Every structure is written in structure tokens, then in C-alpha cells.
N, CA, C and O atoms as CSV, one atom per row, in Angstrom:
chain,resi,resn,atom,element,x,y,z
A,1,MET,N,N,100.301,96.131,75.851
A,1,MET,CA,C,101.071,96.796,76.894
A,1,MET,C,C,100.736,98.273,76.891
A,1,MET,O,O,100.705,98.909,75.838
A,2,SER,N,N,100.487,98.815,78.068
A,2,SER,CA,C,100.126,100.213,78.206
A,2,SER,C,C,101.113,100.891,79.152
A,2,SER,O,O,101.264,100.475,80.301
A,3,ASP,N,N,101.768,101.915,78.677
A,3,ASP,CA,C,102.756,102.632,79.479
A,3,ASP,C,C,102.230,104.006,79.865
A,3,ASP,O,O,101.361,104.568,79.200
A,4,ILE,N,N,102.780,104.535,80.959
A,4,ILE,CA,C,102.477,105.905,81.372
A,4,ILE,C,C,103.785,106.677,81.487
A,4,ILE,O,O,104.865,106.091,81.546
A,5,ASN,N,N,103.669,107.984,81.517
A,5,ASN,CA,C,104.827,108.861,81.655
A,5,ASN,C,C,104.814,109.513,83.025
A,5,ASN,O,O,103.787,110.014,83.482
A,6,LEU,N,N,105.976,109.499,83.674
A,6,LEU,CA,C,106.148,110.094,84.991
A,6,LEU,C,C,107.361,111.010,84.951
A,6,LEU,O,O,108.288,110.787,84.173
A,7,LYS,N,N,107.356,112.031,85.781
A,7,LYS,CA,C,108.534,112.866,85.974
A,7,LYS,C,C,108.971,112.678,87.420
A,7,LYS,O,O,108.228,112.990,88.351
A,8,ILE,N,N,110.186,112.166,87.599
A,8,ILE,CA,C,110.696,111.873,88.932
A,8,ILE,C,C,112.022,112.598,89.110
A,8,ILE,O,O,112.964,112.392,88.345
A,9,THR,N,N,112.082,113.451,90.132
A,9,THR,CA,C,113.333,114.129,90.474
A,9,THR,C,C,114.039,113.302,91.530
A,9,THR,O,O,113.475,113.008,92.584
A,10,ASP,N,N,115.291,112.924,91.239
A,10,ASP,CA,C,116.040,112.087,92.172
A,10,ASP,C,C,116.590,112.920,93.337
A,10,ASP,O,O,116.353,114.126,93.408
A,11,ARG,N,N,117.305,112.288,94.222
A,11,ARG,CA,C,117.820,112.958,95.426
A,11,ARG,C,C,118.944,113.938,95.134
A,11,ARG,O,O,119.325,114.718,96.006
A,12,ASP,N,N,119.480,113.907,93.917
A,12,ASP,CA,C,120.502,114.872,93.504
A,12,ASP,C,C,119.897,116.062,92.773
A,12,ASP,O,O,120.623,116.951,92.330
A,13,GLY,N,N,118.560,116.086,92.643
A,13,GLY,CA,C,117.882,117.195,91.986
A,13,GLY,C,C,117.746,117.065,90.484
A,13,GLY,O,O,117.362,118.025,89.816
A,14,VAL,N,N,118.054,115.889,89.934
A,14,VAL,CA,C,117.950,115.660,88.492
A,14,VAL,C,C,116.568,115.094,88.174
A,14,VAL,O,O,116.151,114.091,88.753
A,15,GLU,N,N,115.857,115.752,87.244
A,15,GLU,CA,C,114.532,115.268,86.858
A,15,GLU,C,C,114.663,114.259,85.720
A,15,GLU,O,O,115.380,114.489,84.747
A,16,HIS,N,N,113.954,113.132,85.862
A,16,HIS,CA,C,113.984,112.057,84.874
A,16,HIS,C,C,112.594,111.886,84.276
A,16,HIS,O,O,111.599,111.853,85.000
A,17,ASP,N,N,112.530,111.777,82.957
A,17,ASP,CA,C,111.285,111.423,82.275
A,17,ASP,C,C,111.249,109.904,82.204
A,17,ASP,O,O,112.067,109.288,81.520
A,18,ILE,N,N,110.305,109.305,82.909
A,18,ILE,CA,C,110.231,107.858,83.066
A,18,ILE,C,C,109.004,107.321,82.340
A,18,ILE,O,O,107.918,107.896,82.410
A,19,VAL,N,N,109.202,106.213,81.646
A,19,VAL,CA,C,108.094,105.480,81.047
A,19,VAL,C,C,107.920,104.216,81.884
A,19,VAL,O,O,108.857,103.434,82.046
A,20,ALA,N,N,106.713,104.024,82.413
A,20,ALA,CA,C,106.457,102.897,83.313
A,20,ALA,C,C,105.293,102.054,82.786
A,20,ALA,O,O,104.281,102.599,82.348
A,21,PRO,N,N,105.434,100.735,82.828
A,21,PRO,CA,C,104.362,99.858,82.356
A,21,PRO,C,C,103.245,99.726,83.386
A,21,PRO,O,O,103.501,99.640,84.587
A,22,THR,N,N,102.014,99.709,82.906
A,22,THR,CA,C,100.879,99.550,83.820
A,22,THR,C,C,100.428,98.096,83.929
A,22,THR,O,O,99.515,97.785,84.694
A,23,ASP,N,N,101.056,97.215,83.175
A,23,ASP,CA,C,100.600,95.823,83.145
A,23,ASP,C,C,101.504,94.865,83.931
A,23,ASP,O,O,101.445,93.652,83.727
A,24,MET,N,N,102.328,95.396,84.816
A,24,MET,CA,C,103.247,94.534,85.572
A,24,MET,C,C,102.998,94.574,87.080
A,24,MET,O,O,103.800,94.035,87.843
A,25,SER,N,N,101.921,95.191,87.519
A,25,SER,CA,C,101.576,95.283,88.941
A,25,SER,C,C,102.699,95.890,89.769
A,25,SER,O,O,102.974,95.436,90.879
A,26,MET,N,N,103.346,96.915,89.229
A,26,MET,CA,C,104.425,97.594,89.942
A,26,MET,C,C,103.869,98.773,90.727
A,26,MET,O,O,102.753,99.233,90.485
A,27,ASN,N,N,104.676,99.254,91.678
A,27,ASN,CA,C,104.345,100.498,92.362
A,27,ASN,C,C,105.461,101.503,92.065
A,27,ASN,O,O,106.470,101.156,91.452
A,28,LEU,N,N,105.271,102.739,92.500
A,28,LEU,CA,C,106.224,103.803,92.187
A,28,LEU,C,C,107.618,103.503,92.750
A,28,LEU,O,O,108.620,103.791,92.095
A,29,MET,N,N,107.692,102.937,93.938
A,29,MET,CA,C,108.988,102.585,94.522
A,29,MET,C,C,109.727,101.590,93.635
A,29,MET,O,O,110.929,101.736,93.412
A,30,GLU,N,N,109.029,100.592,93.130
A,30,GLU,CA,C,109.656,99.594,92.272
A,30,GLU,C,C,110.156,100.209,90.964
A,30,GLU,O,O,111.196,99.805,90.446
A,31,VAL,N,N,109.431,101.166,90.440
A,31,VAL,CA,C,109.864,101.858,89.224
A,31,VAL,C,C,111.131,102.663,89.512
A,31,VAL,O,O,112.063,102.653,88.708
A,32,MET,N,N,111.175,103.354,90.639
A,32,MET,CA,C,112.361,104.131,90.992
A,32,MET,C,C,113.570,103.204,91.155
A,32,MET,O,O,114.682,103.560,90.764
A,33,ARG,N,N,113.358,102.032,91.724
A,33,ARG,CA,C,114.445,101.055,91.860
A,33,ARG,C,C,114.867,100.518,90.494
A,33,ARG,O,O,116.060,100.395,90.217
A,34,ALA,N,N,113.897,100.199,89.643
A,34,ALA,CA,C,114.200,99.646,88.318
A,34,ALA,C,C,115.029,100.621,87.481
A,34,ALA,O,O,115.901,100.206,86.718
A,35,TYR,N,N,114.757,101.898,87.626
A,35,TYR,CA,C,115.505,102.917,86.885
A,35,TYR,C,C,116.758,103.374,87.633
A,35,TYR,O,O,117.463,104.276,87.182
A,36,GLU,N,N,117.029,102.745,88.779
A,36,GLU,CA,C,118.218,103.031,89.584
A,36,GLU,C,C,118.351,104.521,89.903
A,36,GLU,O,O,119.408,105.122,89.707
A,37,LEU,N,N,117.246,105.107,90.402
A,37,LEU,CA,C,117.237,106.528,90.745
A,37,LEU,C,C,117.800,106.800,92.133
A,37,LEU,O,O,117.945,107.956,92.529
A,38,ALA,N,N,118.117,105.747,92.870
A,38,ALA,CA,C,118.719,105.886,94.202
A,38,ALA,C,C,119.736,104.773,94.387
A,38,ALA,O,O,119.655,103.725,93.746
A,39,GLU,N,N,120.696,105.015,95.274
A,39,GLU,CA,C,121.700,103.998,95.564
A,39,GLU,C,C,121.052,102.758,96.166
A,39,GLU,O,O,120.069,102.851,96.901
A,40,ASP,N,N,121.615,101.596,95.845
A,40,ASP,CA,C,121.124,100.350,96.435
A,40,ASP,C,C,121.111,100.468,97.954
A,40,ASP,O,O,122.037,101.014,98.555
A,41,GLY,N,N,120.065,99.957,98.556
A,41,GLY,CA,C,119.960,99.971,100.007
A,41,GLY,C,C,119.398,101.254,100.588
A,41,GLY,O,O,119.299,101.392,101.807
A,42,THR,N,N,119.021,102.212,99.715
A,42,THR,CA,C,118.466,103.473,100.219
A,42,THR,C,C,117.025,103.698,99.781
A,42,THR,O,O,116.461,104.763,100.029
A,43,ILE,N,N,116.434,102.717,99.140
A,43,ILE,CA,C,115.029,102.823,98.740
A,43,ILE,C,C,114.395,101.436,98.781
A,43,ILE,O,O,114.981,100.455,98.323
A,44,GLY,N,N,113.199,101.376,99.332
A,44,GLY,CA,C,112.506,100.098,99.427
A,44,GLY,C,C,113.120,99.152,100.427
A,44,GLY,O,O,113.080,97.935,100.243
A,45,VAL,N,N,113.685,99.694,101.480
A,45,VAL,CA,C,114.378,98.891,102.487
A,45,VAL,C,C,113.456,97.821,103.086
A,45,VAL,O,O,113.899,96.705,103.360
A,46,CYS,N,N,112.189,98.157,103.289
A,46,CYS,CA,C,111.251,97.201,103.903
A,46,CYS,C,C,110.569,96.311,102.869
A,46,CYS,O,O,109.727,95.482,103.215
A,47,GLY,N,N,110.928,96.480,101.616
A,47,GLY,CA,C,110.328,95.652,100.571
A,47,GLY,C,C,108.963,96.121,100.124
A,47,GLY,O,O,108.227,95.360,99.495
A,48,GLY,N,N,108.609,97.350,100.431
A,48,GLY,CA,C,107.329,97.892,99.982
A,48,GLY,C,C,106.164,97.626,100.911
A,48,GLY,O,O,105.018,97.558,100.468
A,49,MET,N,N,106.442,97.478,102.183
A,49,MET,CA,C,105.404,97.172,103.170
A,49,MET,C,C,104.930,98.395,103.958
A,49,MET,O,O,104.204,98.241,104.940
A,50,ALA,N,N,105.323,99.600,103.551
A,50,ALA,CA,C,104.966,100.842,104.255
A,50,ALA,C,C,105.485,100.850,105.688
A,50,ALA,O,O,104.807,101.314,106.605
A,51,MET,N,N,106.720,100.320,105.871
A,51,MET,CA,C,107.268,100.212,107.213
A,51,MET,C,C,108.592,100.943,107.402
A,51,MET,O,O,109.189,100.847,108.474
A,52,CYS,N,N,109.077,101.685,106.374
A,52,CYS,CA,C,110.388,102.309,106.554
A,52,CYS,C,C,110.485,103.744,106.018
A,52,CYS,O,O,111.351,104.495,106.467
A,53,ALA,N,N,109.650,104.135,105.102
A,53,ALA,CA,C,109.635,105.470,104.500
A,53,ALA,C,C,110.871,105.782,103.653
A,53,ALA,O,O,111.114,106.946,103.331
A,54,SER,N,N,111.656,104.764,103.287
A,54,SER,CA,C,112.818,105.023,102.438
A,54,SER,C,C,112.410,105.395,101.009
A,54,SER,O,O,113.236,105.889,100.241
A,55,CYS,N,N,111.158,105.165,100.653
A,55,CYS,CA,C,110.660,105.515,99.319
A,55,CYS,C,C,109.777,106.761,99.352
A,55,CYS,O,O,108.998,106.998,98.429
A,56,GLN,N,N,109.897,107.545,100.406
A,56,GLN,CA,C,109.073,108.753,100.530
A,56,GLN,C,C,109.329,109.693,99.346
A,56,GLN,O,O,110.468,109.916,98.937
A,57,ILE,N,N,108.240,110.229,98.818
A,57,ILE,CA,C,108.324,111.196,97.727
A,57,ILE,C,C,107.457,112.401,98.070
A,57,ILE,O,O,106.577,112.335,98.928
A,58,TYR,N,N,107.728,113.500,97.379
A,58,TYR,CA,C,106.888,114.687,97.456
A,58,TYR,C,C,106.142,114.784,96.138
A,58,TYR,O,O,106.754,114.749,95.070
A,59,VAL,N,N,104.829,114.904,96.205
A,59,VAL,CA,C,104.029,115.007,94.994
A,59,VAL,C,C,103.994,116.473,94.580
A,59,VAL,O,O,103.436,117.313,95.287
A,60,LEU,N,N,104.598,116.778,93.421
A,60,LEU,CA,C,104.688,118.150,92.935
A,60,LEU,C,C,103.528,118.505,92.021
A,60,LEU,O,O,103.055,119.641,92.031
A,61,GLU,N,N,103.068,117.546,91.233
A,61,GLU,CA,C,101.917,117.738,90.339
A,61,GLU,C,C,101.159,116.433,90.234
A,61,GLU,O,O,101.759,115.363,90.131
A,62,GLY,N,N,99.823,116.523,90.261
A,62,GLY,CA,C,98.994,115.351,90.053
A,62,GLY,C,C,98.521,114.645,91.296
A,62,GLY,O,O,98.105,113.489,91.220
A,63,ALA,N,N,98.567,115.300,92.444
A,63,ALA,CA,C,98.145,114.651,93.694
A,63,ALA,C,C,96.710,114.137,93.619
A,63,ALA,O,O,96.370,113.120,94.224
A,64,GLU,N,N,95.881,114.845,92.876
A,64,GLU,CA,C,94.471,114.450,92.766
A,64,GLU,C,C,94.305,113.137,92.008
A,64,GLU,O,O,93.241,112.522,92.078
A,65,LYS,N,N,95.320,112.700,91.296
A,65,LYS,CA,C,95.268,111.449,90.531
A,65,LYS,C,C,95.597,110.231,91.382
A,65,LYS,O,O,95.322,109.102,90.975
A,66,LEU,N,N,96.178,110.443,92.549
A,66,LEU,CA,C,96.657,109.341,93.384
A,66,LEU,C,C,95.537,108.730,94.213
A,66,LEU,O,O,94.563,109.407,94.539
A,67,PRO,N,N,95.674,107.445,94.557
A,67,PRO,CA,C,94.690,106.838,95.464
A,67,PRO,C,C,94.804,107.482,96.841
A,67,PRO,O,O,95.846,108.029,97.200
A,68,GLU,N,N,93.721,107.408,97.603
A,68,GLU,CA,C,93.747,107.962,98.957
A,68,GLU,C,C,94.757,107.236,99.821
A,68,GLU,O,O,95.015,106.046,99.640
A,69,MET,N,N,95.320,107.970,100.759
A,69,MET,CA,C,96.291,107.393,101.673
A,69,MET,C,C,95.585,106.464,102.657
A,69,MET,O,O,94.570,106.823,103.253
A,70,GLU,N,N,96.142,105.263,102.814
A,70,GLU,CA,C,95.612,104.291,103.780
A,70,GLU,C,C,96.223,104.548,105.154
A,70,GLU,O,O,97.190,105.301,105.270
A,71,ALA,N,N,95.679,103.943,106.174
A,71,ALA,CA,C,96.111,104.167,107.557
A,71,ALA,C,C,97.583,103.799,107.780
A,71,ALA,O,O,98.290,104.508,108.496
A,72,GLU,N,N,98.055,102.699,107.176
A,72,GLU,CA,C,99.445,102.267,107.366
A,72,GLU,C,C,100.424,103.305,106.824
A,72,GLU,O,O,101.436,103.609,107.455
A,73,GLU,N,N,100.109,103.845,105.643
A,73,GLU,CA,C,100.971,104.858,105.052
A,73,GLU,C,C,100.980,106.124,105.902
A,73,GLU,O,O,102.039,106.704,106.146
A,74,ASP,N,N,99.822,106.546,106.344
A,74,ASP,CA,C,99.701,107.737,107.180
A,74,ASP,C,C,100.488,107.570,108.481
A,74,ASP,O,O,101.166,108.499,108.922
A,75,ALA,N,N,100.398,106.391,109.093
A,75,ALA,CA,C,101.115,106.124,110.339
A,75,ALA,C,C,102.624,106.158,110.127
A,75,ALA,O,O,103.355,106.702,110.955
A,76,MET,N,N,103.100,105.575,109.011
A,76,MET,CA,C,104.541,105.565,108.746
A,76,MET,C,C,105.043,106.978,108.503
A,76,MET,O,O,106.109,107.344,108.997
A,77,LEU,N,N,104.304,107.772,107.760
A,77,LEU,CA,C,104.714,109.153,107.516
A,77,LEU,C,C,104.702,109.967,108.810
A,77,LEU,O,O,105.432,110.951,108.932
A,78,GLY,N,N,103.885,109.564,109.766
A,78,GLY,CA,C,103.860,110.229,111.059
A,78,GLY,C,C,105.138,110.028,111.858
A,78,GLY,O,O,105.406,110.781,112.794
A,79,GLU,N,N,105.931,109.022,111.502
A,79,GLU,CA,C,107.172,108.716,112.197
A,79,GLU,C,C,108.421,109.022,111.360
A,79,GLU,O,O,109.541,108.925,111.863
A,80,ALA,N,N,108.237,109.387,110.104
A,80,ALA,CA,C,109.368,109.544,109.180
A,80,ALA,C,C,110.033,110.913,109.300
A,80,ALA,O,O,109.467,111.848,109.865
A,81,PHE,N,N,111.235,111.008,108.761
A,81,PHE,CA,C,111.974,112.268,108.661
A,81,PHE,C,C,111.592,112.978,107.367
A,81,PHE,O,O,111.110,112.349,106.425
A,82,HIS,N,N,111.809,114.290,107.323
A,82,HIS,CA,C,111.647,115.105,106.106
A,82,HIS,C,C,110.229,115.111,105.558
A,82,HIS,O,O,110.048,115.353,104.365
A,83,VAL,N,N,109.218,114.855,106.376
A,83,VAL,CA,C,107.836,114.794,105.913
A,83,VAL,C,C,107.312,116.201,105.631
A,83,VAL,O,O,107.539,117.134,106.401
A,84,GLN,N,N,106.610,116.327,104.517
A,84,GLN,CA,C,105.952,117.573,104.134
A,84,GLN,C,C,104.475,117.285,103.891
A,84,GLN,O,O,104.046,116.131,103.880
A,85,ASP,N,N,103.708,118.348,103.697
A,85,ASP,CA,C,102.268,118.172,103.451
A,85,ASP,C,C,101.984,117.323,102.216
A,85,ASP,O,O,100.943,116.669,102.144
A,86,ASN,N,N,102.893,117.324,101.247
A,86,ASN,CA,C,102.687,116.582,99.998
A,86,ASN,C,C,103.443,115.251,99.969
A,86,ASN,O,O,103.668,114.691,98.896
A,87,SER,N,N,103.834,114.745,101.136
A,87,SER,CA,C,104.561,113.477,101.216
A,87,SER,C,C,103.642,112.286,100.994
A,87,SER,O,O,102.491,112.270,101.430
A,88,ARG,N,N,104.184,111.289,100.302
A,88,ARG,CA,C,103.543,109.982,100.122
A,88,ARG,C,C,104.644,108.938,100.117
A,88,ARG,O,O,105.822,109.272,99.992
A,89,LEU,N,N,104.265,107.677,100.251
A,89,LEU,CA,C,105.208,106.577,100.121
A,89,LEU,C,C,105.059,105.983,98.723
A,89,LEU,O,O,103.961,105.609,98.311
A,90,GLY,N,N,106.162,105.904,98.008
A,90,GLY,CA,C,106.127,105.380,96.647
A,90,GLY,C,C,105.613,103.953,96.566
A,90,GLY,O,O,104.994,103.566,95.574
A,91,CYS,N,N,105.871,103.164,97.612
A,91,CYS,CA,C,105.428,101.768,97.611
A,91,CYS,C,C,103.912,101.636,97.690
A,91,CYS,O,O,103.373,100.559,97.433
A,92,GLN,N,N,103.228,102.700,98.037
A,92,GLN,CA,C,101.775,102.660,98.179
A,92,GLN,C,C,101.047,103.290,96.988
A,92,GLN,O,O,99.836,103.504,97.028
A,93,ILE,N,N,101.803,103.580,95.935
A,93,ILE,CA,C,101.219,104.192,94.740
A,93,ILE,C,C,101.374,103.219,93.577
A,93,ILE,O,O,102.453,103.108,92.995
A,94,PRO,N,N,100.296,102.515,93.238
A,94,PRO,CA,C,100.379,101.565,92.127
A,94,PRO,C,C,100.512,102.292,90.789
A,94,PRO,O,O,99.973,103.382,90.595
A,95,ILE,N,N,101.245,101.657,89.875
A,95,ILE,CA,C,101.415,102.210,88.534
A,95,ILE,C,C,100.172,101.840,87.723
A,95,ILE,O,O,100.014,100.706,87.270
A,96,THR,N,N,99.302,102.829,87.556
A,96,THR,CA,C,98.064,102.645,86.798
A,96,THR,C,C,97.917,103.789,85.802
A,96,THR,O,O,98.597,104.810,85.901
A,97,GLN,N,N,97.037,103.602,84.865
A,97,GLN,CA,C,96.781,104.629,83.855
A,97,GLN,C,C,96.354,105.956,84.500
A,97,GLN,O,O,96.627,107.026,83.957
A,98,GLU,N,N,95.691,105.882,85.649
A,98,GLU,CA,C,95.175,107.077,86.319
A,98,GLU,C,C,96.263,108.045,86.750
A,98,GLU,O,O,95.999,109.243,86.847
A,99,ILE,N,N,97.476,107.572,87.013
A,99,ILE,CA,C,98.521,108.474,87.508
A,99,ILE,C,C,99.429,109.004,86.399
A,99,ILE,O,O,100.447,109.636,86.680
A,100,ASP,N,N,99.068,108.752,85.159
A,100,ASP,CA,C,99.862,109.238,84.030
A,100,ASP,C,C,100.111,110.741,84.179
A,100,ASP,O,O,99.180,111.510,84.419
A,101,GLY,N,N,101.359,111.144,84.036
A,101,GLY,CA,C,101.719,112.553,84.049
A,101,GLY,C,C,102.042,113.149,85.407
A,101,GLY,O,O,102.325,114.345,85.486
A,102,ILE,N,N,102.011,112.362,86.486
A,102,ILE,CA,C,102.347,112.955,87.789
A,102,ILE,C,C,103.816,113.352,87.817
A,102,ILE,O,O,104.640,112.821,87.073
A,103,ARG,N,N,104.117,114.296,88.691
A,103,ARG,CA,C,105.490,114.768,88.867
A,103,ARG,C,C,105.818,114.685,90.346
A,103,ARG,O,O,105.117,115.266,91.175
A,104,VAL,N,N,106.885,113.963,90.682
A,104,VAL,CA,C,107.259,113.765,92.080
A,104,VAL,C,C,108.746,114.004,92.272
A,104,VAL,O,O,109.528,114.013,91.321
A,105,GLN,N,N,109.112,114.196,93.533
A,105,GLN,CA,C,110.521,114.357,93.903
A,105,GLN,C,C,110.802,113.398,95.044
A,105,GLN,O,O,110.011,113.290,95.981
A,106,MET,N,N,111.929,112.702,94.966
A,106,MET,CA,C,112.308,111.792,96.036
A,106,MET,C,C,112.750,112.588,97.256
A,106,MET,O,O,113.517,113.543,97.138
A,107,ALA,N,N,112.267,112.194,98.422
A,107,ALA,CA,C,112.669,112.847,99.672
A,107,ALA,C,C,114.100,112.441,100.001
A,107,ALA,O,O,114.567,111.396,99.549
A,108,PRO,N,N,114.805,113.265,100.790
A,108,PRO,CA,C,116.156,112.875,101.200
A,108,PRO,C,C,116.130,111.574,101.996
A,108,PRO,O,O,115.167,111.280,102.704
A,109,TYR,N,N,117.195,110.809,101.869
A,109,TYR,CA,C,117.303,109.593,102.682
A,109,TYR,C,C,117.827,110.011,104.054
A,109,TYR,O,O,118.756,110.813,104.154
A,110,PRO,N,N,117.221,109.457,105.119
A,110,PRO,CA,C,117.612,109.894,106.461
A,110,PRO,C,C,119.096,109.939,106.632
A,110,PRO,O,O,119.584,110.288,107.707
């Protein structure tokens, strides 16, 4: 089992040091849900299909470690609220060894 370390700031401004497994095929949205960093029903509303932006995050450190944004993610962010230049969808960021050490902040829920 191989774990990585993430820093995730929740919607209340509290930063959490998170340990996430890389061997479970999870994405960042699923990790945020597993650690209960947001109220039920306010994250992953679409089930991780890049169709709702409820898992939008701001990448504060480590953007260069993330996979490139695909067209579906870019299109959803084009319609979402609170979008910034460093916005990504957590459901589109797989938990892999490459993203170890990134620091993100959860965007406000609409």
C-alpha cells in the first residue's frame, strides 16, 4: 500500500493534512468525501462525472503535478460559479503518487 500526503482546506477555511491511498483508484473528490470535509449532498453531487462542479477546488501548490484538464472538465468549469484561474474539479484528479504534496482549497458551494 502506498499513501500520499495532501493539504486540503475545507469550506470553513480549516486546513487538513490528509493521507490518501494510491491503490484504491480514488479521485480527490472521493477523498474529500471519505474524510467528510463537506456536508453530505454538497460535494460529488453528480457522482464524479464532471457534470456539476460541486467538487471544485483551487490548486494552491503543485498545479504542475496534476494531469492536464480534459475537455469535459474545462466545459463544466466554464459554466460553474466561483471559478478562478487555478480551479479544477476534484473528481477529475486521480489519487496517484505524482500528486503527493499538493495543496488545495475547496471552492464555495453555490
